[in-house]
N, CA and C atoms as a LAMMPS dump frame, in Angstrom:
ITEM: TIMESTEP
0
ITEM: NUMBER OF ATOMS
522
ITEM: BOX BOUNDS ff ff ff
-5.0000000000000000e+02 5.0000000000000000e+02
-5.0000000000000000e+02 5.0000000000000000e+02
-5.0000000000000000e+02 5.0000000000000000e+02
ITEM: ATOMS id mol type element x y z
1 1 1 N 382.45 -75.634 173.123
2 1 2 C 381.084 -74.717 172.9
3 1 3 C 382.088 -73.325 172.23
4 2 1 N 381.032 -72.737 171.328
5 2 2 C 381.35 -71.238 170.977
6 2 3 C 380.489 -70.502 170.834
7 3 1 N 380.41 -69.254 171.4
8 3 2 C 379.313 -68.477 171.072
9 3 3 C 379.419 -67.408 169.666
10 4 1 N 379.189 -67.078 169.531
11 4 2 C 378.932 -66.409 168.182
12 4 3 C 377.924 -64.956 168.923
13 5 1 N 378.277 -64.033 168.563
14 5 2 C 378.408 -62.596 169.455
15 5 3 C 377.554 -62.393 167.814
16 6 1 N 375.767 -61.932 167.8
17 6 2 C 375.611 -61.576 166.443
18 6 3 C 375.346 -59.609 166.542
19 7 1 N 375.309 -59.14 165.145
20 7 2 C 374.957 -57.459 165.026
21 7 3 C 373.231 -58.296 165.372
22 8 1 N 371.861 -57.239 165.356
23 8 2 C 370.983 -57.205 164.939
24 8 3 C 370.338 -57.903 163.639
25 9 1 N 371.395 -57.121 162.187
26 9 2 C 370.707 -57.372 161.317
27 9 3 C 371.296 -59.091 161.52
28 10 1 N 372.094 -59.171 161.401
29 10 2 C 372.517 -61.305 161.607
30 10 3 C 371.451 -61.462 162.352
31 11 1 N 371.064 -61.109 163.35
32 11 2 C 370.14 -61.952 164.541
33 11 3 C 368.418 -62.115 163.597
34 12 1 N 368.397 -61.196 163.256
35 12 2 C 367.205 -61.128 162.26
36 12 3 C 366.991 -62.284 161.209
37 13 1 N 368.399 -62.453 160.598
38 13 2 C 368.274 -63.346 159.53
39 13 3 C 368.201 -64.983 159.85
40 14 1 N 368.483 -65.186 161.52
41 14 2 C 369.095 -66.309 161.838
42 14 3 C 367.322 -66.606 162.452
43 15 1 N 366.794 -68.038 162.456
44 15 2 C 366.061 -68.696 163.237
45 15 3 C 365.908 -69.452 164.246
46 16 1 N 367.016 -68.43 165.606
47 16 2 C 367.542 -68.944 166.582
48 16 3 C 366.789 -67.404 167.213
49 17 1 N 366.536 -68.101 169.059
50 17 2 C 366.71 -66.867 169.644
51 17 3 C 367.921 -66.704 170.607
52 18 1 N 368.104 -65.274 170.158
53 18 2 C 369.818 -64.452 171.137
54 18 3 C 369.276 -65.657 172.857
55 19 1 N 370.79 -65.964 173.229
56 19 2 C 370.835 -66.17 174.213
57 19 3 C 371.495 -64.866 175.308
58 20 1 N 371.338 -64.749 176.71
59 20 2 C 371.678 -64.272 177.26
60 20 3 C 373.104 -63.981 177.135
61 21 1 N 373.562 -62.608 177.226
62 21 2 C 375.259 -62.507 177.352
63 21 3 C 375.849 -63.048 178.379
64 22 1 N 375.668 -63.571 179.746
65 22 2 C 375.588 -64.24 180.854
66 22 3 C 376.459 -65.781 179.976
67 23 1 N 375.83 -66.14 179.122
68 23 2 C 375.555 -68.109 178.657
69 23 3 C 377.29 -67.843 178.02
70 24 1 N 377.663 -66.919 177.648
71 24 2 C 378.429 -66.881 176.17
72 24 3 C 379.662 -67.902 177.437
73 25 1 N 380.831 -68.605 176.393
74 25 2 C 381.552 -69.496 176.847
75 25 3 C 382.817 -68.674 177.658
76 26 1 N 383.277 -68.926 178.733
77 26 2 C 383.932 -68.63 179.676
78 26 3 C 385.689 -68.58 178.736
79 27 1 N 385.823 -69.678 178.232
80 27 2 C 387.441 -69.25 177.172
81 27 3 C 386.972 -68.447 175.864
82 28 1 N 387.384 -67.158 176.18
83 28 2 C 387.425 -65.942 175.249
84 28 3 C 387.49 -66.234 173.838
85 29 1 N 388.394 -67.451 173.565
86 29 2 C 389.367 -67.872 172.273
87 29 3 C 387.64 -68.544 171.322
88 30 1 N 386.532 -69.194 172.304
89 30 2 C 385.711 -69.39 171.622
90 30 3 C 384.723 -68.774 171.751
91 31 1 N 384.791 -67.276 171.394
92 31 2 C 383.887 -66.052 171.038
93 31 3 C 384.215 -65.408 170.057
94 32 1 N 383.225 -65.092 169.017
95 32 2 C 383.544 -64.614 167.484
96 32 3 C 382.322 -63.609 167.421
97 33 1 N 382.153 -62.492 167.113
98 33 2 C 381.319 -61.509 166.487
99 33 3 C 381.367 -61.581 165.044
100 34 1 N 379.554 -61.731 164.502
101 34 2 C 379.86 -61.716 163.344
102 34 3 C 378.644 -60.646 163.117
103 35 1 N 378.392 -60.15 161.459
104 35 2 C 377.648 -59.706 161.083
105 35 3 C 377.378 -59.459 159.401
106 36 1 N 376.595 -59.981 159.564
107 36 2 C 375.836 -59.637 157.772
108 36 3 C 375.951 -58.726 157.219
109 37 1 N 375.899 -58.935 155.668
110 37 2 C 376.547 -58.179 154.75
111 37 3 C 376.432 -58.551 153.52
112 38 1 N 376.172 -57.404 152.541
113 38 2 C 375.916 -57.409 151.186
114 38 3 C 377.181 -57.952 150.485
115 39 1 N 377.426 -58.467 149.801
116 39 2 C 378.773 -58.13 148.534
117 39 3 C 378.855 -58.512 147.189
118 40 1 N 378.857 -57.878 145.992
119 40 2 C 378.225 -58.589 144.945
120 40 3 C 376.877 -59.14 145.117
121 41 1 N 375.829 -58.648 145.323
122 41 2 C 374.442 -58.302 145.949
123 41 3 C 374.109 -60.264 146.501
124 42 1 N 375.094 -60.715 146.805
125 42 2 C 375.289 -61.661 147.318
126 42 3 C 375.085 -61.24 148.947
127 43 1 N 374.205 -62.498 150.052
128 43 2 C 374.505 -62.703 151.251
129 43 3 C 375.744 -62.77 151.788
130 44 1 N 376.6 -62.162 152.792
131 44 2 C 377.543 -62.823 153.002
132 44 3 C 377.815 -62.543 154.817
133 45 1 N 378.432 -63.29 155.552
134 45 2 C 378.78 -62.731 157.213
135 45 3 C 380.21 -62.539 157.47
136 46 1 N 380.54 -61.531 157.686
137 46 2 C 382.077 -61.251 158.688
138 46 3 C 381.752 -61.77 159.401
139 47 1 N 383.079 -62.341 159.679
140 47 2 C 382.998 -62.928 161.155
141 47 3 C 384.599 -62.586 161.942
142 48 1 N 385.073 -62.164 163.246
143 48 2 C 385.954 -62.006 164.125
144 48 3 C 386.328 -62.777 164.866
145 49 1 N 387.858 -63.23 165.391
146 49 2 C 387.448 -63.552 167.196
147 49 3 C 387.663 -62.553 167.684
148 50 1 N 386.787 -62.25 169.125
149 50 2 C 386.995 -61.727 169.999
150 50 3 C 388.634 -61.197 170.695
151 51 1 N 389.046 -62.401 170.346
152 51 2 C 390.803 -62.444 171.058
153 51 3 C 391.871 -61.87 170.148
154 52 1 N 391.832 -62.452 168.909
155 52 2 C 392.5 -62.589 168.313
156 52 3 C 392.372 -61.911 167.089
157 53 1 N 391.322 -61.015 166.386
158 53 2 C 391.108 -60.498 165.416
159 53 3 C 390.963 -61.229 164.503
160 54 1 N 390.875 -62.451 164.336
161 54 2 C 391.253 -63.254 162.775
162 54 3 C 390.043 -63.55 162.619
163 55 1 N 389.702 -63.586 161.25
164 55 2 C 388.921 -62.613 160.584
165 55 3 C 388.788 -63.46 159.047
166 56 1 N 387.184 -63.698 158.671
167 56 2 C 387.228 -64.323 157.505
168 56 3 C 385.514 -63.336 157.179
169 57 1 N 385.174 -64.015 155.877
170 57 2 C 384.183 -63.928 155.386
171 57 3 C 383.314 -64.913 154.281
172 58 1 N 382.103 -65.299 155.127
173 58 2 C 381.671 -66.608 154.9
174 58 3 C 380.627 -66.376 153.276
175 59 1 N 380.954 -66.429 152.006
176 59 2 C 380.297 -65.344 151.17
177 59 3 C 378.839 -66.521 150.809
178 60 1 N 378.336 -65.573 149.827
179 60 2 C 376.839 -66.526 149.384
180 60 3 C 376.161 -67.126 149.941
181 61 1 N 375.35 -66.97 150.991
182 61 2 C 374.833 -67.708 152.064
183 61 3 C 373.521 -67.649 151.57
184 62 1 N 372.628 -68.575 151.169
185 62 2 C 370.723 -68.877 150.84
186 62 3 C 370.157 -68.468 151.877
187 63 1 N 368.983 -68.313 152.211
188 63 2 C 368.273 -68.412 153.066
189 63 3 C 368.267 -69.833 153.664
190 64 1 N 367.735 -70.965 153.014
191 64 2 C 368.521 -72.685 153.86
192 64 3 C 369.666 -72.288 154.307
193 65 1 N 370.619 -71.747 154.449
194 65 2 C 371.814 -72.104 154.569
195 65 3 C 371.779 -70.924 156.549
196 66 1 N 371.298 -70.248 156.599
197 66 2 C 371.37 -70.035 157.864
198 66 3 C 370.496 -70.523 158.951
199 67 1 N 369.609 -71.153 158.31
200 67 2 C 368.983 -72.452 159.243
201 67 3 C 370.165 -73.88 159.957
202 68 1 N 370.938 -73.637 159.043
203 68 2 C 372.189 -74.497 159.94
204 68 3 C 373.719 -73.623 159.657
205 69 1 N 373.288 -72.513 160.517
206 69 2 C 374.361 -71.718 160.181
207 69 3 C 375.688 -72.378 161.085
208 70 1 N 375.342 -72.347 162.187
209 70 2 C 376.434 -73.05 163.431
210 70 3 C 377.333 -73.518 162.841
211 71 1 N 376.974 -74.711 162.022
212 71 2 C 377.633 -75.557 161.803
213 71 3 C 378.243 -75.666 160.287
214 72 1 N 377.824 -74.509 159.335
215 72 2 C 378.829 -74.092 158.386
216 72 3 C 379.936 -72.764 158.861
217 73 1 N 379.643 -72.329 160.302
218 73 2 C 379.918 -71.609 160.62
219 73 3 C 381.649 -72.34 161.285
220 74 1 N 381.242 -73.809 162.243
221 74 2 C 382.002 -74.658 162.323
222 74 3 C 382.951 -74.617 160.877
223 75 1 N 382.388 -75.259 159.743
224 75 2 C 383.202 -75.719 159.149
225 75 3 C 384.074 -74.185 158.315
226 76 1 N 384.231 -73.253 158.007
227 76 2 C 384.465 -72.178 157.565
228 76 3 C 385.664 -71.776 158.605
229 77 1 N 385.977 -71.553 160.357
230 77 2 C 386.869 -71.649 160.616
231 77 3 C 387.396 -72.661 160.348
232 78 1 N 387.435 -73.64 160.43
233 78 2 C 388.28 -75.025 160.369
234 78 3 C 389.623 -74.713 158.76
235 79 1 N 388.106 -74.376 157.979
236 79 2 C 388.343 -73.854 156.202
237 79 3 C 389.637 -73.092 156.243
238 80 1 N 389.551 -72.066 157.481
239 80 2 C 390.04 -71 156.792
240 80 3 C 391.475 -70.888 157.361
241 81 1 N 391.399 -71.594 158.666
242 81 2 C 392.661 -71.918 159.413
243 81 3 C 393.673 -72.83 158.733
244 82 1 N 392.966 -73.84 157.942
245 82 2 C 394.242 -74.726 157.159
246 82 3 C 394.938 -73.597 156.041
247 83 1 N 393.597 -72.709 155.439
248 83 2 C 394.101 -71.965 154.133
249 83 3 C 395.175 -71.007 154.826
250 84 1 N 395.049 -71.059 156.175
251 84 2 C 396.307 -69.455 156.706
252 84 3 C 397.569 -70.587 157.149
253 85 1 N 397.692 -71.668 156.76
254 85 2 C 399.007 -72.647 157.418
255 85 3 C 398.51 -72.999 158.653
256 86 1 N 397.842 -72.908 159.146
257 86 2 C 397.921 -73.25 160.856
258 86 3 C 397.874 -74.649 160.939
259 87 1 N 398.649 -75.405 162.184
260 87 2 C 399.137 -76.839 162.232
261 87 3 C 397.904 -78.099 161.932
262 88 1 N 397.503 -78.564 161.798
263 88 2 C 396.088 -79.528 162.114
264 88 3 C 396.122 -79.947 163.192
265 89 1 N 397.159 -80.265 163.946
266 89 2 C 396.893 -80.649 165.297
267 89 3 C 396.213 -79.416 165.835
268 90 1 N 396.554 -78 165.813
269 90 2 C 396.473 -77.357 166.586
270 90 3 C 394.503 -77.356 166.071
271 91 1 N 394.337 -77.379 165.077
272 91 2 C 392.768 -77.253 164.326
273 91 3 C 391.984 -77.833 164.71
274 92 1 N 392.167 -79.403 165.275
275 92 2 C 391.894 -79.919 165.673
276 92 3 C 391.544 -79.945 167.027
277 93 1 N 392.588 -79.61 167.843
278 93 2 C 392.808 -79.064 169.11
279 93 3 C 391.372 -78.333 169.638
280 94 1 N 391.143 -77.417 168.956
281 94 2 C 390.124 -75.704 168.598
282 94 3 C 389.078 -76.881 168.414
283 95 1 N 388.882 -77.225 167.502
284 95 2 C 387.697 -77.674 166.991
285 95 3 C 386.801 -78.299 167.423
286 96 1 N 388.118 -79.118 168.379
287 96 2 C 387.347 -80.36 169.426
288 96 3 C 386.089 -79.564 170.736
289 97 1 N 386.992 -78.506 170.997
290 97 2 C 386.253 -77.852 172.177
291 97 3 C 385.212 -77.186 171.513
292 98 1 N 384.773 -77.209 170.515
293 98 2 C 383.715 -75.743 169.339
294 98 3 C 382.417 -76.722 169.005
295 99 1 N 382.038 -77.706 169.054
296 99 2 C 381.468 -78.989 168.738
297 99 3 C 379.501 -78.145 168.646
298 100 1 N 379.278 -77.143 169.536
299 100 2 C 378.061 -76.585 169.197
300 100 3 C 378.491 -75.082 168.847
301 101 1 N 377.107 -74.304 169.001
302 101 2 C 376.972 -72.848 169.038
303 101 3 C 375.989 -72.575 169.838
304 102 1 N 376.297 -71.333 170.676
305 102 2 C 375.066 -69.938 171.139
306 102 3 C 375.537 -69.523 170.29
307 103 1 N 374.167 -68.67 170.697
308 103 2 C 374.192 -67.655 169.573
309 103 3 C 373.902 -66.156 171.244
310 104 1 N 374.14 -65.063 171.076
311 104 2 C 374.151 -64.205 171.833
312 104 3 C 374.29 -62.833 170.866
313 105 1 N 374.015 -61.567 171.527
314 105 2 C 373.852 -60.26 171.114
315 105 3 C 375.562 -59.742 171.252
316 106 1 N 375.893 -58.726 170.341
317 106 2 C 376.915 -58.486 170.609
318 106 3 C 377.515 -57.597 172.09
319 107 1 N 378.847 -57.395 172.199
320 107 2 C 379.293 -56.878 173.417
321 107 3 C 380.13 -55.766 173.579
322 108 1 N 381.358 -55.747 172.158
323 108 2 C 382.388 -54.555 172.128
324 108 3 C 382.011 -54.197 171.289
325 109 1 N 382.571 -52.756 170.98
326 109 2 C 382.157 -52.098 170.336
327 109 3 C 383.366 -51.956 169.525
328 110 1 N 384.655 -52.027 170.265
329 110 2 C 385.7 -52.146 169.015
330 110 3 C 386.251 -53.184 168.156
331 111 1 N 385.469 -54.553 168.847
332 111 2 C 385.723 -55.699 167.772
333 111 3 C 384.413 -55.568 166.201
334 112 1 N 383.234 -54.201 166.826
335 112 2 C 382.895 -54.229 165.928
336 112 3 C 383.498 -53.155 164.819
337 113 1 N 383.554 -51.837 165.82
338 113 2 C 384.573 -51.038 164.853
339 113 3 C 385.621 -51.584 163.997
340 114 1 N 386.483 -52.782 164.728
341 114 2 C 387.57 -53.641 163.282
342 114 3 C 386.756 -54.205 162.45
343 115 1 N 385.636 -55.284 162.962
344 115 2 C 385.28 -56.041 161.962
345 115 3 C 384.187 -55.22 160.567
346 116 1 N 384.218 -53.481 161.372
347 116 2 C 384.049 -53.049 159.976
348 116 3 C 384.896 -52.185 158.941
349 117 1 N 386.108 -51.879 159.068
350 117 2 C 387.44 -51.557 158.958
351 117 3 C 387.794 -53.139 157.728
352 118 1 N 387.859 -54.146 158.76
353 118 2 C 387.526 -55.579 157.78
354 118 3 C 387.13 -55.534 156.669
355 119 1 N 385.388 -55.183 156.739
356 119 2 C 384.81 -55.773 155.584
357 119 3 C 384.978 -54.058 154.289
358 120 1 N 385.706 -53.288 155.405
359 120 2 C 385.751 -51.962 154.189
360 120 3 C 386.801 -52.444 153.71
361 121 1 N 387.529 -53.418 154.017
362 121 2 C 388.923 -53.359 152.877
363 121 3 C 388.612 -54.7 152.175
364 122 1 N 387.913 -55.527 152.724
365 122 2 C 387.045 -56.827 151.493
366 122 3 C 386.464 -56.289 150.118
367 123 1 N 385.359 -55.191 150.624
368 123 2 C 384.922 -54.416 149.949
369 123 3 C 385.316 -53.625 148.694
370 124 1 N 386.881 -53.115 148.982
371 124 2 C 388.032 -52.442 148.975
372 124 3 C 388.338 -53.397 147.374
373 125 1 N 389.561 -54.558 147.951
374 125 2 C 389.644 -55.707 147.377
375 125 3 C 388.727 -56.262 146.243
376 126 1 N 387.759 -55.658 146.614
377 126 2 C 386.668 -56.684 145.138
378 126 3 C 386.41 -55.955 144.449
379 127 1 N 386.076 -54.728 144.984
380 127 2 C 385.441 -53.628 143.835
381 127 3 C 387.16 -53.095 142.743
382 128 1 N 387.843 -53.159 143.461
383 128 2 C 389.423 -52.882 142.718
384 128 3 C 390.219 -54.091 142.257
385 129 1 N 390.037 -55.002 142.626
386 129 2 C 390.585 -56.129 142.171
387 129 3 C 390.368 -57.495 141.734
388 130 1 N 389.634 -57.658 141.988
389 130 2 C 388.597 -58.815 141.868
390 130 3 C 387.794 -58.309 141.058
391 131 1 N 387.333 -58.932 139.472
392 131 2 C 386.298 -59.123 138.23
393 131 3 C 384.668 -60.423 139.433
394 132 1 N 385.045 -61.156 139.35
395 132 2 C 384.451 -62.492 139.671
396 132 3 C 384.99 -62.868 140.764
397 133 1 N 383.516 -63.743 142.02
398 133 2 C 384.221 -64.174 143.219
399 133 3 C 384.28 -65.547 143.167
400 134 1 N 385.025 -65.889 143.32
401 134 2 C 384.708 -67.395 143.43
402 134 3 C 385.873 -68.155 144.152
403 135 1 N 386.07 -69.588 144.615
404 135 2 C 386.735 -69.886 145.916
405 135 3 C 388.234 -69.037 146.058
406 136 1 N 388.573 -68.975 144.752
407 136 2 C 390.167 -68.488 145.049
408 136 3 C 390.461 -66.868 145.184
409 137 1 N 389.132 -66.311 144.91
410 137 2 C 389.194 -64.696 145.258
411 137 3 C 388.856 -64.976 146.67
412 138 1 N 387.533 -65.159 147.253
413 138 2 C 387.61 -65.014 148.389
414 138 3 C 388.566 -65.812 149.361
415 139 1 N 389.286 -66.991 148.998
416 139 2 C 390.53 -67.141 149.646
417 139 3 C 391.191 -65.896 149.731
418 140 1 N 391.382 -65.086 148.811
419 140 2 C 392.833 -64.062 148.548
420 140 3 C 392.259 -63.393 149.737
421 141 1 N 391.141 -62.993 149.701
422 141 2 C 390.897 -61.933 150.164
423 141 3 C 390.958 -62.347 151.774
424 142 1 N 390.541 -63.208 151.948
425 142 2 C 390.4 -64.252 153.521
426 142 3 C 391.785 -63.632 153.759
427 143 1 N 392.596 -64.74 152.779
428 143 2 C 394.106 -64.111 153.491
429 143 3 C 394.528 -62.904 154.046
430 144 1 N 394.443 -62.112 153.097
431 144 2 C 395.056 -60.636 152.964
432 144 3 C 393.927 -59.904 154.252
433 145 1 N 392.919 -60.285 154.719
434 145 2 C 392.604 -59.44 155.916
435 145 3 C 392.909 -59.75 157.187
436 146 1 N 393.869 -60.905 156.982
437 146 2 C 394.141 -61.394 158.291
438 146 3 C 395.533 -60.52 158.512
439 147 1 N 395.933 -60.429 157.27
440 147 2 C 397.655 -59.668 156.949
441 147 3 C 397.685 -57.766 157.197
442 148 1 N 396.622 -57.418 157.464
443 148 2 C 396.047 -55.908 157.876
444 148 3 C 396.738 -55.911 159.573
445 149 1 N 397.456 -55.04 159.898
446 149 2 C 397.876 -54.721 160.992
447 149 3 C 396.49 -54.358 162.413
448 150 1 N 396.44 -54.913 163.391
449 150 2 C 395.372 -54.471 164.345
450 150 3 C 396.709 -54.066 165.661
451 151 1 N 396.262 -52.772 166.039
452 151 2 C 396.786 -52.548 167.302
453 151 3 C 396.961 -52.785 168.575
454 152 1 N 395.549 -53.458 168.874
455 152 2 C 395.186 -54.154 169.848
456 152 3 C 395.761 -55.15 170.107
457 153 1 N 396.524 -55.906 169.202
458 153 2 C 397.341 -57.103 169.47
459 153 3 C 398.78 -57.17 169.471
460 154 1 N 399.248 -57.639 170.713
461 154 2 C 400.401 -58.149 171.207
462 154 3 C 401.711 -58.573 169.918
463 155 1 N 400.639 -59.819 168.528
464 155 2 C 401.644 -60.439 167.672
465 155 3 C 400.813 -59.228 166.372
466 156 1 N 399.885 -58.267 166.748
467 156 2 C 399.735 -57.209 165.295
468 156 3 C 399.176 -57.769 164.3
469 157 1 N 399.641 -58.863 163.865
470 157 2 C 398.821 -59.449 162.591
471 157 3 C 397.592 -60.636 162.93
472 158 1 N 396.525 -60.624 162.8
473 158 2 C 395.365 -61.496 163.528
474 158 3 C 395.983 -63.102 162.934
475 159 1 N 396.577 -63.405 161.82
476 159 2 C 397.272 -64.783 162.074
477 159 3 C 397.85 -65.096 162.71
478 160 1 N 398.998 -64.388 162.852
479 160 2 C 399.629 -64.884 163.698
480 160 3 C 399.494 -65.158 165.412
481 161 1 N 399.036 -63.843 165.491
482 161 2 C 397.569 -64.186 166.985
483 161 3 C 397.111 -64.818 167.272
484 162 1 N 395.959 -65.603 165.95
485 162 2 C 395.669 -66.897 166.461
486 162 3 C 396.742 -67.728 166.752
487 163 1 N 397.404 -67.811 165.248
488 163 2 C 398.118 -69.282 165.754
489 163 3 C 398.985 -69.585 166.856
490 164 1 N 399.152 -68.504 167.667
491 164 2 C 399.251 -68.346 168.688
492 164 3 C 398.702 -68.889 170.232
493 165 1 N 397.412 -67.924 169.563
494 165 2 C 396.535 -68.5 171.271
495 165 3 C 396.435 -69.806 170.537
496 166 1 N 396.269 -70.797 169.196
497 166 2 C 396.378 -71.493 169.51
498 166 3 C 396.944 -72.545 169.817
499 167 1 N 398.254 -72.17 169.849
500 167 2 C 399.459 -72.791 170.491
501 167 3 C 399.26 -72.763 172.176
502 168 1 N 399.219 -71.672 172.236
503 168 2 C 398.77 -72.035 173.982
504 168 3 C 397.847 -72.439 174.764
505 169 1 N 396.396 -72.46 173.827
506 169 2 C 395.45 -73.508 174.169
507 169 3 C 396.029 -75.167 174.035
508 170 1 N 396.891 -75.59 173.202
509 170 2 C 396.712 -76.908 172.936
510 170 3 C 397.51 -77.478 174.664
511 171 1 N 398.711 -76.115 174.926
512 171 2 C 399.69 -76.514 176.278
513 171 3 C 398.414 -76.797 177.345
514 172 1 N 397.571 -75.948 177.183
515 172 2 C 396.688 -75.896 178.429
516 172 3 C 395.822 -76.521 178.415
517 173 1 N 395.287 -77.497 177.647
518 173 2 C 393.996 -78.331 177.71
519 173 3 C 394.659 -79.414 177.568
520 174 1 N 395.658 -79.755 176.709
521 174 2 C 396.804 -81.388 176.986
522 174 3 C 396.194 -82.164 178.004
């Protein structure tokens, strides 16, 4: 199971009732913060892992997408990890334990702060480097966002921290 910790803005868009924070998944690697934003007049969700600060943007969501947001969220985790070159076996191991999602309120202001920094950088990239947003451009933005250093991480870069966490997760759960 995975926990999606939603900001108030995202919670208003989702057709679910938020669970108590006590119902969060015990394994911190399966906890994510998510925030609704507008980019190029499109609804998007910026997502960040609580442990590794691995992040990405889900772009261009429609009203119907929010009714099945948990499925889209899990698909996008897998797609982004593949695009970042994470080994397929590590992704499968992680996704095996992330079959369903619970939604709770946010719980960590430092993650929200870093998520806001990532959103700021994504907006900058879109405004200055990219004219049209397509799959390739969004991929480029999501890859770049995991190459910015995060000082709270032992591996400094979110992509490296996620890979390291997935490698350790597979050793523990094998």
